[in-house]
TORKOL-4160 file (C-alpha; in steps of 0.2 Angstrom, whole numbers, padded with zeros to 4 digits, m for minus):
417
<pt num="1" X="0890" Y="0235" Z="0076"/>
<pt num="2" X="0883" Y="0224" Z="0089"/>
<pt num="3" X="0867" Y="0225" Z="0100"/>
<pt num="4" X="0872" Y="0238" Z="0113"/>
<pt num="5" X="0868" Y="0224" Z="0126"/>
<pt num="6" X="0875" Y="0207" Z="0128"/>
<pt num="7" X="0867" Y="0193" Z="0117"/>
<pt num="8" X="0863" Y="0184" Z="0134"/>
<pt num="9" X="0848" Y="0195" Z="0135"/>
<pt num="10" X="0839" Y="0186" Z="0122"/>
<pt num="11" X="0823" Y="0179" Z="0128"/>
<pt num="12" X="0817" Y="0161" Z="0123"/>
<pt num="13" X="0806" Y="0166" Z="0109"/>
<pt num="14" X="0795" Y="0152" Z="0101"/>
<pt num="15" X="0778" Y="0151" Z="0094"/>
<pt num="16" X="0772" Y="0148" Z="0076"/>
<pt num="17" X="0787" Y="0151" Z="0065"/>
<pt num="18" X="0798" Y="0151" Z="0080"/>
<pt num="19" X="0793" Y="0168" Z="0087"/>
<pt num="20" X="0785" Y="0171" Z="0104"/>
<pt num="21" X="0768" Y="0178" Z="0106"/>
<pt num="22" X="0774" Y="0193" Z="0116"/>
<pt num="23" X="0764" Y="0209" Z="0120"/>
<pt num="24" X="0763" Y="0224" Z="0109"/>
<pt num="25" X="0778" Y="0236" Z="0108"/>
<pt num="26" X="0777" Y="0252" Z="0118"/>
<pt num="27" X="0783" Y="0268" Z="0112"/>
<pt num="28" X="0802" Y="0270" Z="0111"/>
<pt num="29" X="0815" Y="0279" Z="0102"/>
<pt num="30" X="0813" Y="0295" Z="0093"/>
<pt num="31" X="0806" Y="0304" Z="0077"/>
<pt num="32" X="0816" Y="0310" Z="0062"/>
<pt num="33" X="0806" Y="0326" Z="0063"/>
<pt num="34" X="0796" Y="0328" Z="0046"/>
<pt num="35" X="0779" Y="0325" Z="0052"/>
<pt num="36" X="0770" Y="0309" Z="0057"/>
<pt num="37" X="0755" Y="0298" Z="0056"/>
<pt num="38" X="0752" Y="0301" Z="0037"/>
<pt num="39" X="0749" Y="0287" Z="0024"/>
<pt num="40" X="0766" Y="0292" Z="0017"/>
<pt num="41" X="0776" Y="0289" Z="0033"/>
<pt num="42" X="0788" Y="0274" Z="0035"/>
<pt num="43" X="0794" Y="0268" Z="0052"/>
<pt num="44" X="0811" Y="0259" Z="0054"/>
<pt num="45" X="0818" Y="0250" Z="0069"/>
<pt num="46" X="0836" Y="0251" Z="0074"/>
<pt num="47" X="0844" Y="0244" Z="0090"/>
<pt num="48" X="0854" Y="0258" Z="0100"/>
<pt num="49" X="0872" Y="0257" Z="0093"/>
<pt num="50" X="0885" Y="0263" Z="0105"/>
<pt num="51" X="0896" Y="0272" Z="0094"/>
<pt num="52" X="0895" Y="0291" Z="0094"/>
<pt num="53" X="0885" Y="0299" Z="0080"/>
<pt num="54" X="0876" Y="0283" Z="0074"/>
<pt num="55" X="0859" Y="0289" Z="0078"/>
<pt num="56" X="0861" Y="0306" Z="0071"/>
<pt num="57" X="0868" Y="0297" Z="0055"/>
<pt num="58" X="0853" Y="0286" Z="0053"/>
<pt num="59" X="0841" Y="0301" Z="0055"/>
<pt num="60" X="0851" Y="0311" Z="0043"/>
<pt num="61" X="0850" Y="0298" Z="0030"/>
<pt num="62" X="0831" Y="0295" Z="0032"/>
<pt num="63" X="0828" Y="0314" Z="0031"/>
<pt num="64" X="0836" Y="0314" Z="0014"/>
<pt num="65" X="0823" Y="0302" Z="0007"/>
<pt num="66" X="0811" Y="0313" Z="m0003"/>
<pt num="67" X="0796" Y="0301" Z="m0005"/>
<pt num="68" X="0791" Y="0298" Z="0013"/>
<pt num="69" X="0793" Y="0304" Z="0031"/>
<pt num="70" X="0804" Y="0291" Z="0039"/>
<pt num="71" X="0802" Y="0289" Z="0058"/>
<pt num="72" X="0816" Y="0280" Z="0067"/>
<pt num="73" X="0813" Y="0270" Z="0082"/>
<pt num="74" X="0830" Y="0270" Z="0091"/>
<pt num="75" X="0827" Y="0255" Z="0103"/>
<pt num="76" X="0838" Y="0256" Z="0119"/>
<pt num="77" X="0839" Y="0244" Z="0133"/>
<pt num="78" X="0842" Y="0225" Z="0134"/>
<pt num="79" X="0829" Y="0217" Z="0124"/>
<pt num="80" X="0829" Y="0223" Z="0106"/>
<pt num="81" X="0824" Y="0206" Z="0099"/>
<pt num="82" X="0809" Y="0204" Z="0110"/>
<pt num="83" X="0803" Y="0221" Z="0106"/>
<pt num="84" X="0805" Y="0219" Z="0088"/>
<pt num="85" X="0797" Y="0201" Z="0088"/>
<pt num="86" X="0782" Y="0208" Z="0098"/>
<pt num="87" X="0780" Y="0222" Z="0086"/>
<pt num="88" X="0780" Y="0211" Z="0071"/>
<pt num="89" X="0766" Y="0201" Z="0078"/>
<pt num="90" X="0756" Y="0217" Z="0082"/>
<pt num="91" X="0746" Y="0229" Z="0071"/>
<pt num="92" X="0759" Y="0242" Z="0074"/>
<pt num="93" X="0774" Y="0233" Z="0065"/>
<pt num="94" X="0788" Y="0243" Z="0058"/>
<pt num="95" X="0789" Y="0245" Z="0039"/>
<pt num="96" X="0807" Y="0241" Z="0039"/>
<pt num="97" X="0819" Y="0235" Z="0052"/>
<pt num="98" X="0837" Y="0229" Z="0055"/>
<pt num="99" X="0840" Y="0211" Z="0061"/>
<pt num="100" X="0850" Y="0196" Z="0056"/>
<pt num="101" X="0844" Y="0183" Z="0043"/>
<pt num="102" X="0833" Y="0170" Z="0052"/>
<pt num="103" X="0821" Y="0158" Z="0043"/>
<pt num="104" X="0807" Y="0159" Z="0056"/>
<pt num="105" X="0804" Y="0177" Z="0049"/>
<pt num="106" X="0801" Y="0169" Z="0032"/>
<pt num="107" X="0791" Y="0154" Z="0038"/>
<pt num="108" X="0780" Y="0166" Z="0048"/>
<pt num="109" X="0778" Y="0177" Z="0033"/>
<pt num="110" X="0784" Y="0192" Z="0042"/>
<pt num="111" X="0796" Y="0199" Z="0029"/>
<pt num="112" X="0795" Y="0200" Z="0010"/>
<pt num="113" X="0808" Y="0195" Z="m0003"/>
<pt num="114" X="0820" Y="0208" Z="m0010"/>
<pt num="115" X="0827" Y="0199" Z="m0025"/>
<pt num="116" X="0820" Y="0213" Z="m0037"/>
<pt num="117" X="0830" Y="0227" Z="m0029"/>
<pt num="118" X="0846" Y="0217" Z="m0026"/>
<pt num="119" X="0847" Y="0209" Z="m0043"/>
<pt num="120" X="0854" Y="0224" Z="m0052"/>
<pt num="121" X="0869" Y="0224" Z="m0040"/>
<pt num="122" X="0869" Y="0206" Z="m0035"/>
<pt num="123" X="0887" Y="0203" Z="m0041"/>
<pt num="124" X="0893" Y="0217" Z="m0031"/>
<pt num="125" X="0889" Y="0209" Z="m0014"/>
<pt num="126" X="0900" Y="0197" Z="m0005"/>
<pt num="127" X="0894" Y="0179" Z="m0010"/>
<pt num="128" X="0893" Y="0173" Z="0008"/>
<pt num="129" X="0882" Y="0188" Z="0013"/>
<pt num="130" X="0870" Y="0183" Z="m0002"/>
<pt num="131" X="0870" Y="0165" Z="0004"/>
<pt num="132" X="0866" Y="0169" Z="0022"/>
<pt num="133" X="0851" Y="0179" Z="0016"/>
<pt num="134" X="0844" Y="0166" Z="0004"/>
<pt num="135" X="0830" Y="0156" Z="0010"/>
<pt num="136" X="0818" Y="0145" Z="0000"/>
<pt num="137" X="0827" Y="0151" Z="m0015"/>
<pt num="138" X="0824" Y="0170" Z="m0012"/>
<pt num="139" X="0834" Y="0184" Z="m0005"/>
<pt num="140" X="0826" Y="0192" Z="0010"/>
<pt num="141" X="0837" Y="0205" Z="0017"/>
<pt num="142" X="0850" Y="0218" Z="0012"/>
<pt num="143" X="0867" Y="0217" Z="0021"/>
<pt num="144" X="0872" Y="0234" Z="0028"/>
<pt num="145" X="0888" Y="0230" Z="0037"/>
<pt num="146" X="0899" Y="0215" Z="0041"/>
<pt num="147" X="0906" Y="0214" Z="0058"/>
<pt num="148" X="0920" Y="0201" Z="0062"/>
<pt num="149" X="0925" Y="0198" Z="0080"/>
<pt num="150" X="0942" Y="0195" Z="0087"/>
<pt num="151" X="0952" Y="0192" Z="0102"/>
<pt num="152" X="0961" Y="0208" Z="0106"/>
<pt num="153" X="0977" Y="0208" Z="0116"/>
<pt num="154" X="0989" Y="0220" Z="0123"/>
<pt num="155" X="1006" Y="0216" Z="0115"/>
<pt num="156" X="1016" Y="0223" Z="0129"/>
<pt num="157" X="1008" Y="0213" Z="0143"/>
<pt num="158" X="1010" Y="0197" Z="0133"/>
<pt num="159" X="1028" Y="0201" Z="0130"/>
<pt num="160" X="1031" Y="0205" Z="0149"/>
<pt num="161" X="1023" Y="0188" Z="0154"/>
<pt num="162" X="1034" Y="0179" Z="0140"/>
<pt num="163" X="1019" Y="0174" Z="0131"/>
<pt num="164" X="1014" Y="0172" Z="0112"/>
<pt num="165" X="0997" Y="0175" Z="0106"/>
<pt num="166" X="0987" Y="0159" Z="0111"/>
<pt num="167" X="0984" Y="0147" Z="0097"/>
<pt num="168" X="0974" Y="0134" Z="0107"/>
<pt num="169" X="0960" Y="0135" Z="0120"/>
<pt num="170" X="0972" Y="0127" Z="0132"/>
<pt num="171" X="0985" Y="0140" Z="0128"/>
<pt num="172" X="0972" Y="0154" Z="0131"/>
<pt num="173" X="0968" Y="0147" Z="0148"/>
<pt num="174" X="0986" Y="0147" Z="0153"/>
<pt num="175" X="0989" Y="0164" Z="0146"/>
<pt num="176" X="0974" Y="0171" Z="0155"/>
<pt num="177" X="0981" Y="0164" Z="0171"/>
<pt num="178" X="0998" Y="0171" Z="0169"/>
<pt num="179" X="0992" Y="0188" Z="0164"/>
<pt num="180" X="0981" Y="0190" Z="0179"/>
<pt num="181" X="0987" Y="0201" Z="0193"/>
<pt num="182" X="0978" Y="0210" Z="0207"/>
<pt num="183" X="0973" Y="0224" Z="0196"/>
<pt num="184" X="0971" Y="0216" Z="0179"/>
<pt num="185" X="0962" Y="0201" Z="0174"/>
<pt num="186" X="0969" Y="0190" Z="0160"/>
<pt num="187" X="0954" Y="0189" Z="0149"/>
<pt num="188" X="0936" Y="0196" Z="0146"/>
<pt num="189" X="0924" Y="0186" Z="0135"/>
<pt num="190" X="0909" Y="0195" Z="0141"/>
<pt num="191" X="0900" Y="0195" Z="0157"/>
<pt num="192" X="0890" Y="0179" Z="0153"/>
<pt num="193" X="0902" Y="0171" Z="0140"/>
<pt num="194" X="0888" Y="0167" Z="0129"/>
<pt num="195" X="0895" Y="0176" Z="0113"/>
<pt num="196" X="0909" Y="0164" Z="0111"/>
<pt num="197" X="0897" Y="0149" Z="0111"/>
<pt num="198" X="0899" Y="0148" Z="0092"/>
<pt num="199" X="0918" Y="0149" Z="0091"/>
<pt num="200" X="0919" Y="0136" Z="0104"/>
<pt num="201" X="0908" Y="0124" Z="0093"/>
<pt num="202" X="0918" Y="0128" Z="0077"/>
<pt num="203" X="0934" Y="0127" Z="0086"/>
<pt num="204" X="0930" Y="0110" Z="0092"/>
<pt num="205" X="0928" Y="0104" Z="0074"/>
<pt num="206" X="0908" Y="0104" Z="0075"/>
<pt num="207" X="0895" Y="0115" Z="0068"/>
<pt num="208" X="0878" Y="0122" Z="0072"/>
<pt num="209" X="0868" Y="0111" Z="0060"/>
<pt num="210" X="0871" Y="0099" Z="0046"/>
<pt num="211" X="0866" Y="0102" Z="0028"/>
<pt num="212" X="0851" Y="0092" Z="0032"/>
<pt num="213" X="0846" Y="0104" Z="0046"/>
<pt num="214" X="0850" Y="0091" Z="0060"/>
<pt num="215" X="0860" Y="0095" Z="0076"/>
<pt num="216" X="0879" Y="0095" Z="0072"/>
<pt num="217" X="0886" Y="0104" Z="0088"/>
<pt num="218" X="0883" Y="0089" Z="0100"/>
<pt num="219" X="0900" Y="0080" Z="0099"/>
<pt num="220" X="0912" Y="0073" Z="0112"/>
<pt num="221" X="0925" Y="0086" Z="0107"/>
<pt num="222" X="0913" Y="0101" Z="0111"/>
<pt num="223" X="0908" Y="0093" Z="0127"/>
<pt num="224" X="0926" Y="0092" Z="0132"/>
<pt num="225" X="0928" Y="0110" Z="0127"/>
<pt num="226" X="0914" Y="0115" Z="0139"/>
<pt num="227" X="0924" Y="0106" Z="0152"/>
<pt num="228" X="0940" Y="0117" Z="0148"/>
<pt num="229" X="0929" Y="0132" Z="0149"/>
<pt num="230" X="0923" Y="0127" Z="0166"/>
<pt num="231" X="0941" Y="0126" Z="0171"/>
<pt num="232" X="0944" Y="0143" Z="0164"/>
<pt num="233" X="0928" Y="0150" Z="0173"/>
<pt num="234" X="0934" Y="0144" Z="0190"/>
<pt num="235" X="0952" Y="0150" Z="0188"/>
<pt num="236" X="0949" Y="0167" Z="0193"/>
<pt num="237" X="0957" Y="0174" Z="0178"/>
<pt num="238" X="0941" Y="0180" Z="0169"/>
<pt num="239" X="0934" Y="0197" Z="0170"/>
<pt num="240" X="0915" Y="0194" Z="0174"/>
<pt num="241" X="0909" Y="0210" Z="0181"/>
<pt num="242" X="0913" Y="0223" Z="0169"/>
<pt num="243" X="0903" Y="0239" Z="0168"/>
<pt num="244" X="0898" Y="0235" Z="0150"/>
<pt num="245" X="0898" Y="0219" Z="0140"/>
<pt num="246" X="0910" Y="0212" Z="0127"/>
<pt num="247" X="0904" Y="0223" Z="0113"/>
<pt num="248" X="0910" Y="0238" Z="0123"/>
<pt num="249" X="0929" Y="0241" Z="0123"/>
<pt num="250" X="0929" Y="0251" Z="0139"/>
<pt num="251" X="0936" Y="0236" Z="0150"/>
<pt num="252" X="0950" Y="0234" Z="0138"/>
<pt num="253" X="0953" Y="0252" Z="0136"/>
<pt num="254" X="0953" Y="0255" Z="0155"/>
<pt num="255" X="0966" Y="0241" Z="0158"/>
<pt num="256" X="0954" Y="0230" Z="0167"/>
<pt num="257" X="0959" Y="0215" Z="0155"/>
<pt num="258" X="0974" Y="0210" Z="0145"/>
<pt num="259" X="0964" Y="0201" Z="0132"/>
<pt num="260" X="0946" Y="0204" Z="0126"/>
<pt num="261" X="0933" Y="0197" Z="0114"/>
<pt num="262" X="0926" Y="0211" Z="0104"/>
<pt num="263" X="0921" Y="0217" Z="0087"/>
<pt num="264" X="0930" Y="0226" Z="0073"/>
<pt num="265" X="0919" Y="0241" Z="0077"/>
<pt num="266" X="0929" Y="0244" Z="0093"/>
<pt num="267" X="0946" Y="0245" Z="0084"/>
<pt num="268" X="0947" Y="0264" Z="0082"/>
<pt num="269" X="0943" Y="0267" Z="0101"/>
<pt num="270" X="0955" Y="0253" Z="0106"/>
<pt num="271" X="0969" Y="0261" Z="0096"/>
<pt num="272" X="0965" Y="0278" Z="0103"/>
<pt num="273" X="0968" Y="0271" Z="0120"/>
<pt num="274" X="0983" Y="0260" Z="0117"/>
<pt num="275" X="0991" Y="0265" Z="0101"/>
<pt num="276" X="1000" Y="0251" Z="0092"/>
<pt num="277" X="1000" Y="0240" Z="0108"/>
<pt num="278" X="0986" Y="0230" Z="0101"/>
<pt num="279" X="0986" Y="0213" Z="0092"/>
<pt num="280" X="0971" Y="0203" Z="0086"/>
<pt num="281" X="0969" Y="0184" Z="0083"/>
<pt num="282" X="0954" Y="0173" Z="0079"/>
<pt num="283" X="0946" Y="0163" Z="0093"/>
<pt num="284" X="0959" Y="0149" Z="0096"/>
<pt num="285" X="0957" Y="0131" Z="0091"/>
<pt num="286" X="0948" Y="0121" Z="0104"/>
<pt num="287" X="0951" Y="0103" Z="0099"/>
<pt num="288" X="0962" Y="0093" Z="0087"/>
<pt num="289" X="0948" Y="0092" Z="0074"/>
<pt num="290" X="0944" Y="0111" Z="0075"/>
<pt num="291" X="0954" Y="0126" Z="0071"/>
<pt num="292" X="0954" Y="0145" Z="0073"/>
<pt num="293" X="0937" Y="0154" Z="0070"/>
<pt num="294" X="0928" Y="0170" Z="0072"/>
<pt num="295" X="0911" Y="0176" Z="0070"/>
<pt num="296" X="0908" Y="0187" Z="0054"/>
<pt num="297" X="0892" Y="0195" Z="0060"/>
<pt num="298" X="0883" Y="0211" Z="0055"/>
<pt num="299" X="0866" Y="0219" Z="0052"/>
<pt num="300" X="0854" Y="0218" Z="0038"/>
<pt num="301" X="0839" Y="0228" Z="0033"/>
<pt num="302" X="0822" Y="0219" Z="0030"/>
<pt num="303" X="0805" Y="0224" Z="0024"/>
<pt num="304" X="0790" Y="0219" Z="0035"/>
<pt num="305" X="0776" Y="0210" Z="0027"/>
<pt num="306" X="0764" Y="0221" Z="0037"/>
<pt num="307" X="0772" Y="0238" Z="0030"/>
<pt num="308" X="0758" Y="0250" Z="0027"/>
<pt num="309" X="0765" Y="0252" Z="0009"/>
<pt num="310" X="0777" Y="0237" Z="0005"/>
<pt num="311" X="0782" Y="0245" Z="m0012"/>
<pt num="312" X="0787" Y="0261" Z="m0004"/>
<pt num="313" X="0796" Y="0252" Z="0010"/>
<pt num="314" X="0806" Y="0242" Z="m0003"/>
<pt num="315" X="0809" Y="0258" Z="m0012"/>
<pt num="316" X="0817" Y="0266" Z="0003"/>
<pt num="317" X="0828" Y="0251" Z="0007"/>
<pt num="318" X="0834" Y="0251" Z="m0011"/>
<pt num="319" X="0837" Y="0270" Z="m0010"/>
<pt num="320" X="0847" Y="0270" Z="0006"/>
<pt num="321" X="0856" Y="0253" Z="0006"/>
<pt num="322" X="0859" Y="0250" Z="m0013"/>
<pt num="323" X="0858" Y="0267" Z="m0022"/>
<pt num="324" X="0866" Y="0278" Z="m0009"/>
<pt num="325" X="0884" Y="0272" Z="m0009"/>
<pt num="326" X="0890" Y="0287" Z="0000"/>
<pt num="327" X="0879" Y="0284" Z="0015"/>
<pt num="328" X="0884" Y="0266" Z="0015"/>
<pt num="329" X="0902" Y="0270" Z="0015"/>
<pt num="330" X="0900" Y="0283" Z="0029"/>
<pt num="331" X="0890" Y="0270" Z="0039"/>
<pt num="332" X="0904" Y="0257" Z="0037"/>
<pt num="333" X="0919" Y="0267" Z="0041"/>
<pt num="334" X="0915" Y="0283" Z="0051"/>
<pt num="335" X="0907" Y="0275" Z="0067"/>
<pt num="336" X="0919" Y="0262" Z="0071"/>
<pt num="337" X="0926" Y="0250" Z="0058"/>
<pt num="338" X="0915" Y="0238" Z="0048"/>
<pt num="339" X="0918" Y="0229" Z="0032"/>
<pt num="340" X="0907" Y="0235" Z="0018"/>
<pt num="341" X="0897" Y="0220" Z="0011"/>
<pt num="342" X="0898" Y="0228" Z="m0007"/>
<pt num="343" X="0914" Y="0224" Z="m0016"/>
<pt num="344" X="0915" Y="0241" Z="m0024"/>
<pt num="345" X="0913" Y="0250" Z="m0008"/>
<pt num="346" X="0926" Y="0239" Z="0001"/>
<pt num="347" X="0938" Y="0242" Z="m0013"/>
<pt num="348" X="0939" Y="0260" Z="m0009"/>
<pt num="349" X="0939" Y="0259" Z="0010"/>
<pt num="350" X="0956" Y="0266" Z="0013"/>
<pt num="351" X="0954" Y="0265" Z="0032"/>
<pt num="352" X="0953" Y="0246" Z="0031"/>
<pt num="353" X="0969" Y="0244" Z="0019"/>
<pt num="354" X="0983" Y="0247" Z="0032"/>
<pt num="355" X="0988" Y="0242" Z="0049"/>
<pt num="356" X="0977" Y="0233" Z="0061"/>
<pt num="357" X="0961" Y="0236" Z="0051"/>
<pt num="358" X="0969" Y="0227" Z="0036"/>
<pt num="359" X="0974" Y="0213" Z="0047"/>
<pt num="360" X="0956" Y="0211" Z="0053"/>
<pt num="361" X="0950" Y="0211" Z="0035"/>
<pt num="362" X="0962" Y="0197" Z="0031"/>
<pt num="363" X="0957" Y="0187" Z="0047"/>
<pt num="364" X="0939" Y="0189" Z="0043"/>
<pt num="365" X="0942" Y="0182" Z="0025"/>
<pt num="366" X="0952" Y="0167" Z="0032"/>
<pt num="367" X="0943" Y="0162" Z="0047"/>
<pt num="368" X="0926" Y="0171" Z="0047"/>
<pt num="369" X="0909" Y="0161" Z="0048"/>
<pt num="370" X="0894" Y="0170" Z="0042"/>
<pt num="371" X="0876" Y="0168" Z="0048"/>
<pt num="372" X="0867" Y="0152" Z="0046"/>
<pt num="373" X="0849" Y="0158" Z="0043"/>
<pt num="374" X="0842" Y="0141" Z="0049"/>
<pt num="375" X="0850" Y="0144" Z="0066"/>
<pt num="376" X="0835" Y="0153" Z="0074"/>
<pt num="377" X="0833" Y="0164" Z="0090"/>
<pt num="378" X="0826" Y="0149" Z="0100"/>
<pt num="379" X="0842" Y="0139" Z="0095"/>
<pt num="380" X="0853" Y="0154" Z="0100"/>
<pt num="381" X="0845" Y="0155" Z="0117"/>
<pt num="382" X="0846" Y="0136" Z="0120"/>
<pt num="383" X="0865" Y="0135" Z="0116"/>
<pt num="384" X="0868" Y="0151" Z="0127"/>
<pt num="385" X="0859" Y="0141" Z="0141"/>
<pt num="386" X="0872" Y="0127" Z="0138"/>
<pt num="387" X="0886" Y="0140" Z="0143"/>
<pt num="388" X="0876" Y="0145" Z="0158"/>
<pt num="389" X="0873" Y="0127" Z="0164"/>
<pt num="390" X="0889" Y="0119" Z="0159"/>
<pt num="391" X="0902" Y="0133" Z="0161"/>
<pt num="392" X="0895" Y="0144" Z="0174"/>
<pt num="393" X="0885" Y="0132" Z="0185"/>
<pt num="394" X="0895" Y="0116" Z="0183"/>
<pt num="395" X="0882" Y="0105" Z="0176"/>
<pt num="396" X="0889" Y="0090" Z="0167"/>
<pt num="397" X="0892" Y="0095" Z="0148"/>
<pt num="398" X="0883" Y="0080" Z="0141"/>
<pt num="399" X="0868" Y="0084" Z="0152"/>
<pt num="400" X="0868" Y="0102" Z="0147"/>
<pt num="401" X="0869" Y="0097" Z="0129"/>
<pt num="402" X="0855" Y="0084" Z="0130"/>
<pt num="403" X="0844" Y="0098" Z="0137"/>
<pt num="404" X="0848" Y="0109" Z="0123"/>
<pt num="405" X="0845" Y="0096" Z="0110"/>
<pt num="406" X="0827" Y="0095" Z="0115"/>
<pt num="407" X="0824" Y="0113" Z="0112"/>
<pt num="408" X="0833" Y="0113" Z="0096"/>
<pt num="409" X="0825" Y="0098" Z="0089"/>
<pt num="410" X="0808" Y="0105" Z="0093"/>
<pt num="411" X="0812" Y="0120" Z="0084"/>
<pt num="412" X="0819" Y="0110" Z="0069"/>
<pt num="413" X="0803" Y="0100" Z="0068"/>
<pt num="414" X="0792" Y="0116" Z="0068"/>
<pt num="415" X="0802" Y="0123" Z="0054"/>
<pt num="416" X="0806" Y="0109" Z="0043"/>
<pt num="417" X="0795" Y="0095" Z="0048"/>
């Protein structure tokens, strides 16, 4: 499940350890309802998921924990990250919170390692999820769900236009043009396009960072890809003013776009709207040296180093996200579709074994790219700015990349010397 607002709303967050010195978090969200304020309380932060029933499910799980009253801050709005980071710097930090593995949390000593609670079931986790959460030789978070993203398309509309699913970025540009009518845009990649930044890099044959934590995205091929994206942006075939961003299937479901970049979580809603008239592909190859790719994102649970009782917070995370496999299965399969990161749970996930869902699992295994924990929030924001500059505003790609490099190199120096 994605943030319920676009990734473009990430503020530029830098300070010691790569986090911004933001103001304290104001009250938000709601309580699970078994008291509050006592030393045995725990507070957990969640961003506001869009799928119906998610908030109720999280509260239901928390209420079943018998050793503490677990209060849930269900954070709505467009700046979950900034509110979280602000709270982690304050005296009112959450005890546990969901986020993505990022090394600045480790360098700033804002989370605690979780090897002891994961070790007994370590072999049951997908290896890539363990790797993405391992920093400085320790495991720092428990993966809750894996969320691959695809390019969804309406089969009937492509057939009518005499098109096959695009295999390259050039073919995607052409298909978008041919699918656009006075009522339907050919393609929706999000209102600000920023979520496809990583597939554009990978599809160009580049990467975010090298194994030595040096810039790997700044290549001639990626610069050329940005030029192609500028052509697409100017073509008039992109939907750019949808009521909700890429993470929400409403634009696709309402027939506003023939193709949409979105996550696996939206698959049931899309199938409800269009039945079998849906296909999925990874993001197309962008350059000769690249290939198809997709983001295998997701959400993970972390324990704050400022937790009132770190041991109790760890016990809660272990209880919910390791021991309670029934809740983990419910969370992964009953509020949209998500791939369970536990092999044993995935093996019995019947909803993912047939049809489009099974195809999604197969594509995720073949083309999915997991989190790089060394790719921090400041770096994410810097590359998103490249999309804004080079694609939306027409800045020369090399100039936009040079500007990005300065920010990323500062961040790398602060983290790794």
